[in-house]
C-alpha positions in Angstrom: 25.2 -78.4 -45.6 22.8 -76.3 -43.5 21.7 -72.9 -45.0 18.8 -71.9 -42.7 16.8 -73.3 -39.9 13.4 -71.7 -39.0 11.1 -72.3 -36.0 7.8 -70.8 -35.1 5.1 -71.3 -32.4 7.3 -73.8 -30.5 8.0 -73.4 -26.8 9.1 -69.8 -26.3 9.3 -69.0 -30.0 5.9 -67.4 -30.9 6.8 -65.8 -34.3 8.9 -67.5 -37.0 12.6 -67.0 -36.4 15.5 -68.0 -38.6 19.1 -68.8 -38.0 21.0 -68.5 -41.3 24.4 -69.9 -42.2 24.5 -68.1 -45.5 27.4 -65.7 -45.3 26.7 -62.0 -45.6 28.9 -59.7 -47.8 31.2 -58.7 -44.9 34.9 -59.6 -45.2 35.6 -60.7 -41.6 37.7 -64.0 -41.6 36.4 -64.9 -45.0 39.3 -67.2 -45.8 38.9 -69.4 -42.8 35.2 -69.2 -41.6 33.4 -69.3 -44.9 33.3 -71.9 -47.7 31.8 -71.6 -51.1 29.3 -73.9 -52.7 27.2 -73.5 -55.8 28.3 -69.8 -56.0 27.4 -68.6 -52.5 29.2 -68.6 -49.2 28.3 -70.6 -46.2 29.4 -70.2 -42.6 31.2 -73.0 -40.8 29.7 -72.2 -37.5 27.3 -70.0 -35.5 27.4 -69.1 -31.8 24.2 -68.2 -29.9 24.3 -66.0 -26.8 21.5 -65.1 -24.4 20.4 -64.8 -20.8 19.3 -67.9 -18.8 15.7 -68.8 -19.8 15.9 -66.6 -22.9 15.2 -69.5 -25.2 18.6 -70.8 -26.3 17.9 -74.4 -25.2 14.5 -74.2 -26.8 16.1 -73.4 -30.1 18.4 -76.3 -29.9 15.5 -78.5 -28.8 13.6 -77.4 -31.9 16.4 -78.7 -34.1 16.4 -82.0 -32.2 12.6 -82.3 -32.3 12.5 -81.7 -36.0 15.1 -84.4 -36.5 13.3 -86.9 -34.3 10.0 -86.3 -36.1 11.6 -86.8 -39.5 13.5 -89.9 -38.6 10.8 -91.7 -36.4 7.4 -90.5 -37.4 6.8 -93.4 -39.7 7.3 -95.9 -36.9 4.9 -94.0 -34.6 1.6 -95.6 -33.9 -1.6 -93.8 -35.1 -2.5 -92.8 -31.5 0.9 -91.7 -30.2 1.3 -87.9 -30.0 4.0 -85.9 -31.6 6.5 -84.3 -29.2 5.7 -80.6 -29.8 4.5 -77.8 -27.5 3.3 -74.5 -28.9 3.8 -71.0 -27.5 1.4 -71.2 -24.5 1.4 -67.6 -23.4 -1.0 -66.4 -26.0 -4.5 -67.5 -26.7 -4.0 -67.3 -30.5 -1.0 -69.7 -30.6 -1.8 -72.2 -27.8 -3.9 -74.4 -30.0 -2.1 -73.6 -33.3 0.5 -75.8 -35.1 4.2 -75.5 -34.6 6.3 -74.6 -37.6 9.6 -76.2 -38.6 11.6 -75.6 -41.8 15.1 -76.2 -43.0 17.0 -75.0 -46.1 19.9 -77.3 -46.9 22.0 -78.8 -49.6 22.8 -82.4 -50.2 24.2 -84.2 -53.3 24.8 -80.8 -54.9 21.0 -79.9 -54.8 19.4 -77.4 -52.5 16.1 -78.4 -50.8 13.6 -76.5 -48.7 11.6 -78.9 -46.5 9.3 -78.2 -43.6 6.1 -79.0 -41.8 3.5 -77.7 -39.3 2.4 -80.1 -36.7 0.3 -80.3 -33.5 0.7 -83.0 -30.9 -2.0 -84.9 -32.7 -1.3 -84.5 -36.5 0.6 -83.1 -39.4 -1.2 -80.0 -40.5 0.9 -79.2 -43.5 4.2 -80.3 -45.1 6.2 -79.2 -48.1 9.3 -80.0 -50.2 10.9 -77.8 -52.8 14.0 -78.4 -54.9 16.1 -75.6 -56.3 17.4 -75.7 -59.8 19.1 -72.9 -61.7 17.8 -69.9 -59.8 14.3 -71.5 -59.7 12.6 -73.3 -56.8 10.6 -76.3 -58.0 7.7 -77.8 -56.0 8.0 -81.5 -55.3 4.9 -81.8 -53.1 2.7 -79.8 -50.8 0.5 -81.2 -48.1 -2.4 -79.3 -46.6 -4.7 -81.0 -44.2 -5.9 -84.3 -45.7 -4.7 -83.4 -49.2 -1.2 -84.1 -50.7 -0.5 -82.5 -54.0 2.5 -84.4 -55.6 4.2 -82.8 -58.6 4.3 -84.9 -61.8 8.1 -84.6 -61.8 8.2 -86.2 -58.3 7.5 -89.7 -59.5 8.7 -91.5 -56.4 5.9 -89.9 -54.4 3.1 -90.9 -56.8 0.2 -93.1 -55.4 1.5 -92.9 -51.8 -0.8 -90.2 -50.5 -3.4 -92.7 -49.2 -0.7 -94.6 -47.3 0.2 -91.6 -45.1 -1.3 -91.4 -41.6 -2.3 -88.1 -40.2 0.5 -88.2 -37.6 3.2 -89.3 -40.1 5.2 -87.3 -42.5 4.7 -87.9 -46.2 8.5 -87.7 -46.8 9.1 -90.6 -44.5 6.4 -92.7 -46.3 8.2 -92.1 -49.6 11.4 -93.1 -48.0 9.9 -96.4 -46.8 9.0 -97.1 -50.4 12.7 -96.5 -51.4 12.3 -93.0 -52.9 15.7 -91.8 -53.9 15.3 -88.1 -53.1 13.5 -88.9 -49.9 16.3 -91.2 -48.9 18.9 -88.5 -49.5 17.0 -86.1 -47.3 16.6 -88.7 -44.6 20.3 -89.3 -44.7 20.9 -85.5 -44.3 18.7 -85.5 -41.2 20.6 -88.7 -39.9 23.8 -86.7 -40.2 22.4 -83.8 -38.3 23.6 -84.4 -34.8 22.2 -82.6 -31.7 23.7 -82.7 -28.2 22.1 -81.1 -25.1 21.9 -81.7 -21.4 18.4 -83.2 -21.9 19.1 -85.1 -25.1 22.7 -86.4 -25.8 21.3 -89.0 -28.2 23.9 -91.6 -27.1 26.8 -89.7 -28.8 29.2 -91.1 -26.2 28.8 -94.4 -28.1 30.3 -92.6 -31.1 33.3 -91.8 -29.0 33.6 -95.5 -28.0 33.5 -96.6 -31.6 36.2 -94.2 -32.6 38.5 -95.2 -29.7 38.0 -98.9 -30.5 38.7 -98.3 -34.2 42.5 -98.4 -34.9 42.1 -95.9 -37.8 40.6 -93.2 -35.6 41.9 -94.1 -32.1 45.2 -92.1 -32.4 43.4 -88.9 -33.6 41.0 -88.8 -30.7 43.6 -89.7 -28.1 46.0 -87.0 -29.4 43.1 -84.6 -29.0 42.7 -85.5 -25.3 46.5 -85.2 -24.8 46.6 -81.7 -26.5 43.8 -80.5 -24.3 45.9 -81.5 -21.2 43.0 -83.3 -19.4 45.4 -84.9 -16.9 45.5 -88.5 -18.1 47.8 -90.1 -20.6 45.7 -92.9 -22.0 42.4 -94.8 -21.9 41.4 -98.3 -21.3 37.9 -99.5 -22.4 36.5 -102.7 -21.1 33.6 -103.9 -23.2 31.4 -106.8 -22.2 28.1 -108.1 -23.4 24.9 -107.3 -21.4 24.2 -109.9 -18.7 20.6 -110.3 -17.6 21.8 -111.4 -14.2 22.9 -107.8 -13.5 19.3 -106.6 -13.4 18.1 -106.2 -9.8 16.3 -109.4 -8.6 13.5 -107.4 -7.1 12.6 -105.7 -10.4 9.1 -106.3 -11.7 8.9 -109.3 -14.0 7.3 -107.2 -16.9 10.1 -104.6 -16.7 12.8 -107.3 -16.6 11.4 -108.9 -19.7 11.4 -105.5 -21.5 15.0 -104.8 -20.4 16.2 -108.2 -21.4 14.6 -107.8 -24.9 15.9 -104.3 -25.4 19.4 -104.9 -24.2 19.9 -108.3 -25.8 23.2 -108.2 -27.8 24.1 -104.8 -26.4 27.5 -104.0 -24.8 28.4 -102.4 -21.5 31.4 -100.1 -21.5 33.6 -99.4 -18.5 36.1 -96.6 -19.1 39.4 -96.2 -17.2 41.8 -93.3 -17.6 45.5 -93.9 -17.1 47.7 -91.6 -15.0 51.4 -91.7 -14.4 52.4 -92.9 -10.9 55.7 -91.9 -9.2 57.7 -93.0 -6.1 58.9 -90.9 -3.2 61.7 -89.5 -5.3 59.2 -88.6 -8.2 60.6 -91.4 -10.3 58.0 -92.9 -12.7 57.0 -96.4 -11.6 53.9 -97.2 -13.7 50.3 -96.2 -14.3 47.3 -95.9 -12.1 43.7 -96.5 -13.4 40.9 -94.0 -12.5 37.3 -94.6 -13.2 36.1 -92.0 -15.8 32.7 -91.5 -14.4 33.5 -91.3 -10.7 37.1 -90.1 -10.5 37.5 -87.6 -13.4 36.1 -84.1 -13.6 32.7 -83.2 -15.1 34.7 -81.3 -17.8 36.7 -84.4 -18.8 33.6 -86.5 -18.9 31.9 -83.9 -21.2 34.9 -83.7 -23.5 34.8 -87.5 -23.7 31.1 -87.6 -24.4 31.1 -85.0 -27.3 34.5 -85.7 -28.8 33.3 -88.6 -30.9 30.5 -86.5 -32.4 32.9 -83.6 -33.0 35.5 -85.7 -34.8 32.9 -87.8 -36.6 31.4 -84.7 -38.2 34.8 -83.2 -39.0 35.8 -86.4 -40.6 32.7 -87.1 -42.6 31.0 -83.7 -42.9 27.6 -82.8 -41.6 26.1 -80.5 -39.0 26.6 -80.6 -35.2 24.3 -78.7 -32.9 25.3 -78.4 -29.2 23.5 -76.7 -26.3 25.7 -75.1 -23.7 29.0 -76.1 -25.2 30.9 -74.3 -22.5 29.1 -76.1 -19.6 31.8 -77.7 -17.3 34.5 -76.7 -19.8 37.5 -74.4 -19.3 37.2 -71.4 -21.8 40.3 -72.6 -23.6 38.7 -76.0 -24.2 35.6 -74.4 -25.6 37.9 -72.2 -27.8 39.9 -75.2 -29.0 36.7 -77.1 -30.1 35.3 -74.1 -32.0 38.6 -73.4 -33.7 38.5 -76.9 -35.2 35.5 -75.9 -37.2 36.6 -72.4 -38.2 39.7 -73.9 -39.8 40.7 -74.9 -43.3 43.2 -77.6 -42.3 41.2 -79.3 -39.5 37.8 -79.1 -41.3 38.4 -80.2 -44.9 34.8 -81.5 -45.3 33.3 -78.1 -44.3 31.4 -79.5 -41.3 29.2 -77.0 -39.5 28.8 -76.2 -35.8 25.9 -74.4 -34.2 26.1 -74.0 -30.4 24.9 -71.9 -27.4 27.2 -70.5 -24.8 27.7 -67.9 -22.0 31.4 -67.8 -22.7 32.1 -64.1 -23.6 35.8 -64.9 -24.2 34.8 -66.1 -27.7 33.9 -62.6 -28.7 37.6 -61.6 -28.5 39.4 -64.9 -28.9 37.1 -67.0 -31.1 37.6 -64.9 -34.3 33.9 -65.1 -35.2 32.4 -63.1 -37.9 29.6 -60.7 -37.1 27.1 -62.9 -39.1 28.2 -65.9 -37.0 27.2 -64.3 -33.7 23.5 -64.6 -32.7 21.5 -63.4 -29.7 18.3 -64.6 -28.2 16.2 -62.6 -25.8 12.6 -62.6 -24.6 10.2 -59.7 -24.9 7.8 -58.6 -22.2 5.3 -61.1 -23.3 7.6 -64.1 -22.9 8.4 -64.6 -26.6 11.9 -65.3 -27.8 13.6 -63.2 -30.5 16.6 -64.3 -32.5 18.9 -61.9 -34.4 22.6 -61.8 -35.5 25.2 -59.2 -34.7 25.4 -58.3 -38.4 21.7 -57.5 -38.4 21.9 -55.3 -35.3 21.8 -51.6 -36.1 23.4 -48.8 -34.1 23.4 -45.1 -35.0 21.6 -46.0 -38.2 24.2 -48.5 -39.4 25.8 -51.9 -38.8 28.1 -52.7 -35.9 31.6 -52.1 -37.0 34.1 -55.0 -36.9 36.6 -53.0 -34.8 34.2 -52.8 -31.9 34.8 -54.6 -28.6 32.0 -57.1 -28.9 32.6 -58.6 -25.5 32.5 -55.3 -23.6 29.5 -54.1 -25.6 27.6 -57.3 -24.9 28.3 -57.2 -21.1 27.1 -53.6 -21.0 23.9 -54.6 -22.7 24.5 -52.9 -26.0 23.1 -55.8 -28.1 20.5 -57.0 -25.6 20.2 -60.7 -24.7 21.6 -60.3 -21.2 19.8 -60.9 -17.9 18.3 -58.0 -15.9 19.6 -58.5 -12.4 17.8 -56.6 -9.7 19.0 -55.6 -6.2 20.1 -59.0 -4.8 21.7 -57.3 -1.8 18.4 -55.8 -0.8 16.6 -59.1 -1.2 19.2 -60.9 1.0 18.9 -58.1 3.6 15.1 -58.4 3.7 15.3 -62.2 4.1 17.9 -61.9 6.9 15.7 -59.4 8.8 12.7 -61.8 8.8 
């Protein structure tokens, strides 16, 4: 369960900014959108709005980068750089470390874990565990020194085995540390999907369709969304090295053959009803999913496996531009799955960015579930929720028209559009 995610000095985020899924004291949709654990309420979802280039995708990328560093830093060579870029529009931050921190719960225990890294090395790292109203240090790393608590026995004597570009947590996990393993599992269950990094989640969809236990659920989902097809056929065949272009360089061919050995190639066909001249049903027609179906249908297919996997097993799903290529009602249908007691029994959480303002009025989101990102005059992104926004000395009332207020710029985070007509006129006159 995700409580908070914080990012600082990464891409467009100069100062530390935090997205919190800890529910505030407001009463909006409390029965459906909030679940209780260890005495406090958590939100099932959060939606992030903002203008193009405001930093929405950078925030999602930060989540993805933190996950990648945690899961793969141990396997990184000592000379391979970490994939981080600081805020480059200020001389103070351009050479400083990027900050990542997450507050989460797993196995009934709350942890606060984070690190500061440059492209070359881990500058600092920390792990705290929360007991009864007390936060207990497990380890703190600063520069070359790692201070391991006496109570964190699984981390003892592993300090010298940690490279400067690898996380201490991942080293402890490699030596079968129980707590470290639970935390690594939490990050494994943290799924991120963006235009730049889909992380092969369409393969999750393939597995669910090929599994008889989950096939009906996901096919019924497609049917209810009225995507236009009535069924799917998936042809799976093993990778054949003969399919590699004959003129490919020998070294590249060897790498591809090694990497793809034992892998499968999937070919997806959608099934459509076919009729005769009198509109009598005569059979089905196959369409190729990739080339003959819409971008929206392809996106629904790609993300549906991850959506239902997290709903079925619990966890956190983070999606950039959920509404891209989707009809507003499709976006609404997906978000409602998470803000539901019947469809989301494991209290899975969804964090996503969007431009779809229909969700303000139709999505039934609480004010603490609605976030905005906007850049200041110096190019730095700010992140704040609607429940934090102050107007006339107080909070925004729940009976306001959020969509109308947002479009009018009341909450910020919208683009400033200049005189386009004048620009076109000047261009035409040249």
